[in-house]
N, C-alpha and C positions, 0 to 999 in steps of 0.2 A: 665647487672646482672650478677654474677655468682653465682650458688650454691654449696653447699656443703653437703651432705647428713647425716646424723647422722642416722647410723642403729644402733638400739637397738633389743633386743627379743622383748621385749614389746611396745616399741614407739620409731618409728621413725620419723625425724623430719628433717625440710630445715633449713637449716643457709644462708640467703642470703648477698652477698655482692658488693658493688657498690657504687656510688656516686649517691646522691638525692633521695635514694631510701624512706627515711622517707615520701616525697611528691606524690610517685608514685602510682596514685590511682587504677594502675592495680595488686600493690604486693600486698595489704591487705585483699581485700575481700576472695582469696581464703583461708584463716587461720580465718578466722571469723566464729563463730556458730552463731546461731539464738538469744543466749542470752543476758543479758544485760553484756555491757561494762562497766568498769572503768578503765579509763586511771589516773595511777600512778606516777607523776613526783615530782620535788621539786622544792625550788624558782629561784633557778639559771637556771634551765635548761628550766622551763616552760615558759617566759617571748621569751624564744630563740625559739623552737619549738615545746608547742604543737599545737599553732593554723594550723601550718602544718601539725601536723599530723593530727588533728580533719578535715582538708581538703579535705586528703585523705582517711578518714573514708567515707565520702560522707553522703548520708542519714540518717545512722546510727547514732541514739541517744547514746549519751556519757554520763556520766559523770565523773569528776573531783579531783582528790582529791592530794593535793601539803605537800610536805613534809619538814621540816627544811633541809638544806643540810650540810654533814659534817657526818663522819665514827661516832662523839660520838653521833650522832640520831639515830644509829640503835638497836635500842632498840624495848622492849619488849613493851613500852607504844606504839611507833609508830604504832609497828607490829597490836597494839589493834584497834587502828584508821581505817586503812584498815579496818578490819571484822569489826568494827561499823558502816563504810559507805557501806558495801554489803550489812548488816542487814537493814541500811537505806529504801537503794534502793530496801530492797525484793529483792535483786539478789537470783538466784536458782542455779540448779545443771550446767543450760546448759550457766551461765553466766561465762565471759572472763574478765581477767587481762591484761591493756596493762603495760608493766613496762617503762616508758621512762626517761633515766636519768644514771647513772653510775652505778657502782657496790653496793651502799650500797642501790639504789633505787629497782637495781633487787634482790638481796638477800633476801630485806625485802619483797617487792609484790611478790616475788614465794614461801616463807615460809607461806604467807599469803594463796597465793593461793593452796601450799599442805595442810593447812588446814581445809578452809572452807567448811564445808559441806563435810569432807574428801575427798574434792579435785576438784580442777577445773580448765580450762585451763589458761597458760599466755602466752602472746607471750612477747617476748624483743625487745626492740628498744635501745641499748645501745648506748651513746651519746661520752664516754668517750674513750679514746685508752684503760686502763685496762679490762675496761669492753667488750670493743669489740674483743680482743686479748683473753680472757680469763672469767670473770666472768658470762658472757651470756649463755656460751656455757656448759653443761655438766649436767645442774639440780641439783647443789649445791645450797641450799637456808638456811637462817638461820640470827639472829641476836645477838649481843653479849653479854655475861655476864659482870657485872665491874671486875670480875675475870679472867676472858677469852675471848678471840675472839672467835667466833662462835661457842660457846659451847650449843647454841639451837639453832635447825636447821633441814633440810631434807633434801632428792632426791624428786627431783618434776623436771621432765623435763619439756620443755616447746611444745609449738604447734609449733613453730618455732619463727628463731630468724631474727630480717632485721637490717643489719649492713650498716649504710651509714655514708659512711670516709667521708664526707661533712661537718658533724658535729663536726669534728676535728678543720675548720678552727677558730671555737671561743673558745677552749678549751685551757685554760690559762697554760704556759709555764711548770711551775713545774706541773701540771697535767699531762701532753703531756709525760714530762720525768717520772714522775713515771707510765705510764704505759709500757713505754720501758725497765722497768726490768723484766716486764710480758716476754717479747717478748725475751731480753738475757738467761730467764730462759731456752726457749724453747730450743734455740742451746746450754746451756748446758748441760742440763739430756740426749738428745740426736738425735742431729743433728748438727752436727761438722761443714758440708756444711754452714749452716746457719749464725752460729756461727763466721764462716770465710768470710761469705757474710755483716755480722753485721759489722766488724774487717774495712773491704777495704769500704763500703758505710756510714762510720759512720756520716760523714759529710752530706751527702743527705738527710739520717734518721734525724738528728738533725735540720733540716733547711726546714723539713716538706716536701720533693718533693715529688707532688704528687703521681708518679707512685713507689717512693722507699716504702712510705707509706703504696699504696695498696698493694703492693709485701707482705711487713711483716707479714701486718696484713692477708692476704692470709694462708702463710705458718705458721703464728702462728694457725689458727684453726684448718688448715689441721693436724698440729703435733697435738693438742690438741685432734681433733676428733679421730684421729688412735687409740688414747691411753681410749679413753671413749671406743670406739668400744669395746676392749678389755676388761671394767673393770668399771663396770657405777657406781659402789657404794664402790670403792675401796678398796673391797676385797685384791689386788696384787698390779699390776702395776702403777696402776692411782696413787698411794701414790707418785711416781717420781714428782708429779707435783707439790708438798708441798716442793722443794726445797726452801730451805731461808724463809719457812714460821712458822719454829716450834721458830726460834730467832725470826724473826720478829714479830711474831705476841705477844711475850713477852715484845718485844720493845714497843711494839703498846699498850698494857693491862697497862705496867709499867709505862705510859706517858697518862693513861685517855684517848689513842685514840686522843689526840689534837696536841701532838708534829708533826707527823711523818705522811704522807700520806703514804697508804698500800705500794705503789710502793718502796718507800722508805727505810721503814722497811725490805722489800723484797729483798732489793738490799744491803743490810748491813748483812743480814740475810746470804743472798747466799757466801758474802766472809765470813763471818765466818765458815758457812757451811765448806767451801772452804780450809779455814786453821786448820779446826778440820782432814780435809781431810789426809792434809800432817801431822797435827802433829802423827797422826795414822799410817803413811805412808802407806795409801792406793793409793795417788796420785804422781806427780814429784812435787818436789818444782819449785815455780814459777806459778802453777796454780792458786792460789787464786788471783797474782800479775795480771795476764795476764785478768782476769775476772772483777776487780778491775779497769784495768787501760779503757777497756770499758766501763764500768759503769760511771766513771769518764766526760768520753768523753759525756756522755748525762747529766750533769750537777749533779748525783746521789749521794746521799754519802756511804760511801763504810765503813765507821769505827762507833764505838760505841760511843756515847761523854761520856768524862770521869767523867761528874757527875752522870752519872746512877751507881748503886751500883752492883755489879760482882754477889754477892747471890742472891738481889732480882730476878734480870734476871736468873738466875739460879733455884730458887724456882721457878718463874711462868712459866717455861717450863715444870714442874713437873706436871702441871695442864693440857699443854696443850691437845687434844682431839688425836691426835694419839699414844700417851702415854699406853703401855700396860705394863702388868704384870711383863714381862721380862726385862722392861727398856723403856728409852726414843726412841722410834723409829723416827729415823732422815734420810735424805737423805742426802746421802754424796758422792763424788768424786772418780773414778778410775780415769779420765783423762776427760775433756772437751767433753761433749758428750757420756760419760758413765756414768752415774748415778748409785746408788745405795740405796736400802732400809736395814738401820743396826738398830739395838737395842742394841750394845754391845759395846758402847763405854763410859768408865771407866767417873766418875762425875768428876773426876780432871782433865782428858782429857777436857771435856766440860767446866769445870771453866778456865781452859786453854785459851782454845780457846775462848773465852769470853773476858780473861785479853787482848790477842794477839791483840782483834781486837777494843781495846778502845783506843781512842786517847789518 
């Protein structure tokens, strides 16, 4: 087991990484308080891993709640179901939630933990690549609104994150590849050497070589941890982690969260942001093509489907939660490994970049 400590002023916590950690009964007790335990999972993950987790928790009495699987179910109604279950089991201030699943389960359960009795403990047990390298670390929680992604939420750091990379053995190829979009993003925003490594080892990564996968998970988490330590609540540098997300979130909301996996939308958004960066003269020509080439090796989409309207996407961008009064705040590129936060892109350049990205 390897451990990365997230050192924050008010609440630090460990991220444990390794194969077989979900069933490791020596890992969990140190992070469990004395109160009630509610494990939240979904209908896909629970049949695979819920019993394994419950066995590792030993003699502790646990309640469970299963949610439907999919981004379209990351709603206020399902958040309410978690709160209702906590009330039903008479959970107190020392209760704790365990989120067993991907980013949707982690986000919605974390938001319930943030709100119930003004905040209870949560432990994250991510089972998808995307949640292991990104969503489970950093304390962002929330649910989607029909008009925008993650418009309702809170920062609520976990008590611990337990990443068992063996759970990826049952992850469908499309889900695994979607997680790789967030991995590529780590290299693009600030780790050129990691981006180079991904290019050099793309075949091993795509084949899910255990050594390569464990390495990219740890490197991605360390990259994110370094940023979160500097800026817990996205007042500055943490916004760099949103590369590709503004365009990606617009694509998700415009397609009712049913057409793209989150990582697929981020992949398209990342290339669109790079094309806008080139159009603005911020980075060299060919930057977007290089990023797109790597993403294609992981069977990820890089273009906006032609049946989606340019103006509709542009309008959805303006509801993004990162927009400020000065304009739409985007993460753009000066080079691979050198991202910047920019709120000065003219509307016509944004629309042109969307057009450039359409099939």
